NURODREN-600875 format. One line per field, with one value per residue (C-alpha): x, y, z. Coordinates in nm, 2 decimals, decimal comma. Example, Ala and Ser with C-alpha at 12.3 -4.5 7.8 and 13.67 -1.06 7.14 Angstrom:
BEGIN
x 1,23/1,37
y -0,45/-0,11
z 0,78/0,71
This chain:
BEGIN
x 10,34/10,26/9,91/9,75/9,45/9,17/9,29/9,65/9,53/9,34/9,64/9,86/9,64/9,61/9,99/10,07/9,84/9,96/9,61/9,75/10,00/10,30/10,52/10,49/10,40/10,33/10,27/10,39/10,69/10,44/10,23/10,55/10,63/10,28/10,26/10,60/10,46/10,12/10,20/9,85/9,54/9,21/9,09/8,73/8,65/8,32/8,34/8,07/8,27/8,60/8,74/8,85/9,22/9,21/9,02/9,26/9,57/9,41/9,35/9,72/9,91/9,89/9,84/9,74/9,58/9,44/9,69/9,97/9,83/9,80/10,16/10,29/10,08/10,12/10,43/10,68/10,55/10,62/10,27/10,08/9,71/9,65/9,47/9,56/9,28/9,05/9,14/9,41/9,70/10,02/10,40/10,53/10,84/10,61/10,46/10,70/10,63/10,26/10,32/10,17/9,86/9,82/9,83/9,54/9,35/9,40/9,28/8,97/8,91/8,93/8,67/8,41/8,46/8,41/8,12/7,92/7,98/8,28/8,52/8,59/8,80/9,08/9,11/9,20/9,46/9,76/9,57/9,50/9,86/9,97/9,73/9,86/10,22/10,17/9,93/10,04/9,81/9,44/9,12/8,84/8,65/8,94/8,91/8,54/8,54/8,25/7,89/7,82/7,61/7,51/7,62/7,55/7,92/8,25/8,34/8,05/8,25/8,48/8,77/8,71/8,71/9,04/9,19/9,06/9,22/9,55/9,54/9,47/9,74/10,00/10,07/9,90/9,92/9,71/9,93/9,69/9,33/9,10/8,85/8,75/8,85/9,15/9,42/9,63/9,98/10,23/10,36/10,72/10,66/10,49/10,71/11,09/11,27/11,35/10,98/10,91/11,15/10,96/11,15/11,20/10,95/10,77/10,40/10,48/10,73/10,48/10,21/10,44/10,52/10,15/10,03/10,30/10,21/9,84/9,94/10,17/9,88/9,65/9,90/9,72/9,52/9,39/9,40/9,03/8,86/8,74/8,75/9,13/9,19/8,99/9,14/9,36/9,61/9,52/9,15/9,20/9,22/9,47/9,72/9,69/9,74/10,05/10,20/10,13/10,30/10,61/10,62/10,60/10,86/11,13/11,03/10,88/10,56/10,49/10,19/9,99/9,69/9,42/9,24/8,90/8,96/9,06/9,21/9,57/9,65/9,96/10,16/10,48/10,78/10,82/10,45/10,46/10,74/10,51/10,31/10,59/10,55/10,17/10,03/9,72/9,38/9,32/9,02/8,82/8,76/8,59/8,73/8,38/8,33/8,68/8,64/8,32/8,50/8,75/9,06/9,37/9,48/9,37/9,54/9,62/9,74/9,63/9,52/9,63/9,69/9,33/9,25/9,09/8,85/8,74/8,37/8,09/7,85/7,56/7,43/7,39/7,05/6,84/6,81/7,19/7,22/7,53/7,74/7,65/7,71/8,06/8,11/8,01/8,24/8,53/8,47/8,36/8,01/7,86/7,49/7,31/7,17/6,85/6,62/6,64/6,88/6,69/6,79/6,92/7,00/7,30/7,54/7,77/8,11/8,47/8,58/8,78/8,65/8,29/8,25/7,92/7,80/7,47/7,29/7,12/7,17/7,15/6,82/6,47/6,29/6,09/5,75/5,70/5,59/5,32/5,41/5,60/5,92/6,08/6,29/6,62/6,55/6,79/7,00/6,82/7,12/7,47/7,57/7,56/7,88/8,02/7,95/7,89/7,68/7,80/7,71/7,94/8,25/8,58/8,95/9,04/9,29
y -10,53/-10,19/-10,16/-9,82/-9,71/-9,53/-9,20/-9,26/-9,34/-9,01/-8,83/-8,99/-8,87/-8,52/-8,50/-8,66/-8,41/-8,12/-8,04/-7,93/-7,69/-7,83/-7,85/-7,47/-7,50/-7,15/-6,99/-7,13/-7,31/-7,49/-7,60/-7,75/-7,93/-8,08/-8,18/-8,35/-8,55/-8,63/-8,64/-8,58/-8,38/-8,45/-8,16/-8,06/-7,73/-7,70/-7,40/-7,38/-7,30/-7,33/-7,58/-7,92/-7,87/-7,52/-7,64/-7,93/-7,72/-7,43/-7,68/-7,79/-7,48/-7,15/-6,85/-7,05/-6,87/-7,02/-6,82/-7,02/-7,34/-7,16/-7,04/-7,39/-7,54/-7,30/-7,09/-7,30/-7,64/-7,78/-7,95/-8,08/-8,16/-8,53/-8,85/-9,03/-9,18/-8,93/-8,60/-8,46/-8,22/-8,40/-8,34/-8,29/-8,51/-8,81/-8,74/-8,99/-9,26/-9,24/-9,36/-9,72/-9,57/-9,32/-9,61/-9,77/-9,44/-9,40/-9,75/-9,69/-9,35/-9,51/-9,77/-9,53/-9,27/-9,53/-9,68/-9,35/-9,28/-9,04/-9,28/-9,02/-8,83/-9,08/-8,97/-8,62/-8,67/-8,57/-8,26/-8,15/-8,20/-8,00/-7,72/-7,69/-7,72/-7,43/-7,20/-7,27/-7,36/-7,41/-7,49/-7,72/-7,42/-7,31/-7,62/-7,67/-7,96/-8,19/-8,19/-8,10/-8,36/-8,36/-8,69/-8,57/-8,56/-8,54/-8,36/-8,28/-8,25/-8,50/-8,24/-8,21/-8,59/-8,60/-8,35/-8,54/-8,86/-8,69/-8,55/-8,88/-9,05/-8,79/-8,63/-8,30/-8,12/-7,84/-7,54/-7,29/-7,22/-6,93/-7,00/-7,36/-7,35/-7,56/-7,47/-7,75/-7,76/-8,03/-8,20/-8,16/-7,78/-7,77/-7,99/-8,00/-8,31/-8,46/-8,49/-8,69/-8,98/-9,30/-9,53/-9,88/-10,09/-10,41/-10,45/-10,56/-10,28/-10,02/-10,17/-10,14/-9,78/-9,69/-9,87/-9,71/-9,37/-9,41/-9,50/-9,20/-8,98/-9,10/-9,16/-9,45/-9,69/-10,04/-10,29/-10,33/-10,20/-9,84/-9,49/-9,46/-9,76/-9,64/-9,66/-9,88/-10,12/-10,07/-10,15/-10,53/-10,71/-10,97/-10,74/-10,48/-10,73/-10,87/-10,52/-10,44/-10,77/-10,68/-10,33/-10,43/-10,71/-10,47/-10,18/-9,94/-9,95/-10,06/-10,26/-10,14/-10,26/-10,05/-10,16/-10,31/-10,35/-10,68/-10,54/-10,45/-10,09/-9,95/-9,64/-9,48/-9,59/-9,24/-9,20/-9,39/-9,16/-8,87/-8,99/-8,88/-8,53/-8,52/-8,30/-8,32/-8,37/-8,08/-7,85/-7,81/-7,49/-7,42/-7,21/-7,12/-6,90/-6,77/-6,44/-6,37/-6,39/-6,13/-6,35/-6,23/-6,55/-6,89/-7,23/-7,50/-7,44/-7,08/-7,00/-7,27/-7,56/-7,59/-7,83/-7,67/-7,88/-7,70/-7,78/-7,56/-7,55/-7,39/-7,71/-7,92/-8,07/-8,07/-8,45/-8,51/-8,55/-8,77/-8,48/-8,26/-8,54/-8,57/-8,20/-8,24/-8,55/-8,35/-8,07/-7,81/-7,75/-7,77/-7,82/-8,11/-8,33/-8,43/-8,31/-8,27/-8,02/-7,73/-7,53/-7,19/-7,31/-7,15/-7,35/-7,24/-7,33/-7,36/-7,15/-6,83/-6,48/-6,59/-6,77/-6,93/-7,24/-7,20/-7,50/-7,40/-7,34/-6,96/-6,98/-6,88/-7,13/-7,39/-7,53/-7,89/-8,09/-8,35/-8,68/-8,52/-8,42/-8,10/-7,87/-7,73/-7,42/-7,12/-6,95/-6,64/-6,41/-6,32/-6,36/-6,04/-5,84/-6,08/-5,91/-6,14/-6,45/-6,80/-6,85/-6,57/-6,79/-6,65/-6,62/-6,34/-6,08
z -0,27/-0,11/0,02/0,05/0,25/0,07/0,22/0,11/-0,25/-0,26/-0,12/-0,39/-0,67/-0,53/-0,49/-0,83/-1,01/-0,81/-0,70/-0,37/-0,53/-0,34/-0,65/-0,69/-1,06/-1,20/-1,54/-1,87/-1,71/-1,48/-1,78/-1,94/-1,62/-1,56/-1,93/-1,90/-1,61/-1,75/-2,12/-2,24/-2,16/-2,34/-2,56/-2,62/-2,80/-2,61/-2,38/-2,11/-1,80/-1,99/-2,23/-2,08/-2,14/-1,98/-1,68/-1,63/-1,65/-1,44/-1,16/-1,16/-1,25/-1,05/-1,27/-1,58/-1,87/-2,20/-2,41/-2,25/-2,41/-2,74/-2,72/-2,64/-2,93/-3,21/-3,14/-2,95/-3,08/-2,74/-2,76/-3,05/-3,13/-3,20/-3,11/-2,80/-2,60/-2,77/-2,94/-2,71/-2,66/-2,59/-2,59/-2,94/-2,87/-2,86/-3,20/-3,38/-3,12/-3,20/-3,56/-3,50/-3,34/-3,62/-3,87/-3,69/-3,68/-4,05/-4,14/-3,92/-4,09/-4,43/-4,33/-4,19/-4,46/-4,73/-4,54/-4,53/-4,90/-4,89/-5,06/-5,33/-5,07/-5,12/-5,49/-5,39/-5,12/-5,34/-5,47/-5,11/-5,02/-5,32/-5,25/-4,89/-5,01/-5,24/-5,05/-4,69/-4,40/-4,50/-4,32/-4,43/-4,57/-4,79/-5,01/-5,05/-5,30/-5,36/-5,24/-4,88/-4,69/-4,33/-4,17/-3,82/-3,73/-3,91/-4,23/-4,47/-4,80/-4,96/-4,94/-4,56/-4,53/-4,72/-4,48/-4,18/-4,31/-4,38/-4,02/-3,86/-4,06/-3,96/-4,30/-4,19/-3,85/-3,70/-3,76/-3,59/-3,49/-3,53/-3,26/-3,33/-3,69/-3,75/-4,01/-4,14/-4,28/-4,38/-4,07/-4,16/-4,18/-3,84/-3,62/-3,59/-3,74/-3,40/-3,33/-3,64/-3,58/-3,50/-3,26/-3,39/-3,18/-3,24/-3,14/-2,78/-2,73/-2,85/-2,63/-2,33/-2,42/-2,46/-2,15/-1,94/-2,08/-1,99/-1,63/-1,61/-1,73/-1,45/-1,18/-1,02/-1,24/-1,22/-1,51/-1,55/-1,86/-1,83/-1,97/-1,92/-2,14/-2,44/-2,78/-3,00/-2,85/-2,48/-2,49/-2,53/-2,19/-2,28/-2,45/-2,17/-1,89/-2,07/-2,11/-1,74/-1,63/-1,84/-1,72/-1,35/-1,41/-1,52/-1,28/-1,52/-1,32/-0,96/-0,86/-0,56/-0,35/-0,20/0,11/0,03/-0,34/-0,49/-0,82/-0,85/-0,92/-1,11/-1,07/-1,20/-0,98/-0,83/-0,74/-0,40/-0,28/-0,32/-0,02/0,20/0,07/0,10/0,38/0,59/0,43/0,19/0,17/-0,15/-0,33/-0,67/-0,95/-1,07/-0,76/-0,73/-0,92/-0,73/-0,40/-0,52/-0,49/-0,68/-0,84/-0,96/-0,95/-0,70/-0,35/-0,32/0,03/0,28/0,04/-0,08/-0,36/-0,66/-0,86/-1,18/-1,14/-1,27/-0,98/-1,17/-1,33/-1,01/-1,02/-0,70/-0,71/-0,73/-0,36/-0,39/-0,52/-0,22/0,02/-0,14/-0,07/0,29/0,33/0,19/0,44/0,18/0,32/0,66/0,60/0,76/0,48/0,65/0,37/0,00/-0,15/-0,30/-0,60/-0,50/-0,15/0,02/0,22/0,50/0,36/0,47/0,18/0,27/0,23/0,30/-0,03/-0,07/-0,25/-0,44/-0,60/-0,92/-1,29/-1,31/-1,50/-1,40/-1,19/-1,38/-1,27/-1,17/-1,48/-1,50/-1,35/-1,07/-1,26/-1,16/-1,38/-1,27/-1,07/-1,09/-0,84/-0,71/-0,79/-0,68/-0,32/-0,12/-0,18/-0,43/-0,76/-1,05/-0,99/-1,00/-1,37/-1,48/-1,53/-1,66/-1,60/-1,36/-1,49
C-alpha cells in the first residue's frame, strides 16, 4: 500500500482539484471537464461572496463565469439540479443511476410532510402533474393551493409540498430559475431519454457505485464517518466499509496511507499518478481581493501557479488566530504572530501587485461589550491605490 507524506497528500488534493491550474481548464469547456472528474458540486442559493457552486468552479476553472453554470444546467442540460449528498448540481448522465437514492428521498419526504400535517399534498399529485403537462414549467407560486403555514423551512402550502415531493422522487425536474425561484417541468421534457435510463443494479452494486462516486468527488477520502459521507446508503459504517473493500478488491479504488494517520484513505486509481505532475509547493491567493488588485483574470494558476482559495476575507474574526496561522504557514502572509490579530490589521503578503490582506468585516467598529466580549471590528477602508475595498466582491469583467 502506497504511503504518502502530509505534504504529498496536500499536493495530491491540489492537483486533483486543479487548484494549481496545471490542467489548463478554461471557460465552459473547463467546467465540463472538472464536472466530469468530480461528478458533483454542492449547491446553495445563498450569495454572500458568491454562491457555493460558483466559488468552487471559479477556483478550479480559469475564466469561469456564473452564466456558464446556468447554460450547462438550463440550456445544454449537461448538468442537472438534484439531491446527492445535499442539494447539488451533478452530471445529467448520472440522473438515471440515482433512481434508488431518489426512492429513499421520496419515502423520507412522505414521512416528514405527513408528520408536520401536510399529508393532503399527496392527494393532489396527479393534479399538479396535469397542470404542468398542460401549462408548461411552473413555480411553487404558480399553483397556490391550500392554506399557507410557516413551518420554519420547506414549502408552506400543500401544493408546494406536492411539487417538492415530485421533485425528490424524480417525476419533476428544475427546468429553469428566475433568481432563486425554481420552475419545474416533467422530467421527460427536461432531460434526454438516455439520461433517464436506470442501470440494473442490486443494493450492493448501487452502494459500490455511490461510494466510488463520493471518493471521486473528493479525490482523497478516508472511510470514517464525516461530512463527505452524509446521506442515504453511504452514511452507515458497515455498508460503506463493505463497499470500500469491494472497490479496492477489484481496482476501482486504491487504498493509501498518510504518515501519522492510522486510518486508510481511498482515491481514484489515477489520482496517485497525479503526484508526478505536481510542482513545487504552491502559493495562496484570494479571489475576494483579485479585482481590487486590478488583475485581468480569475481562476486557478494565474500568475506563477498560485493556488486560489475562494475565501471571503471580510468575516475573519479577530479571535480566529488559527486561520491566520494557517495563512502564515502556507506562505501567504509574513507577519510575526506574537500578539493578537487585530481587526483591520494589514499584513505584508506574498501576493503579486502589492495585494494586501485585511482582517475585518467591512463594517463599522463595534465597542467591547460587557463581560469582555468584543464585536467584529471593520476594515478601515480600501487599500491605497486598490479601488474597491475587500467587501466589494464580484466577478471581474
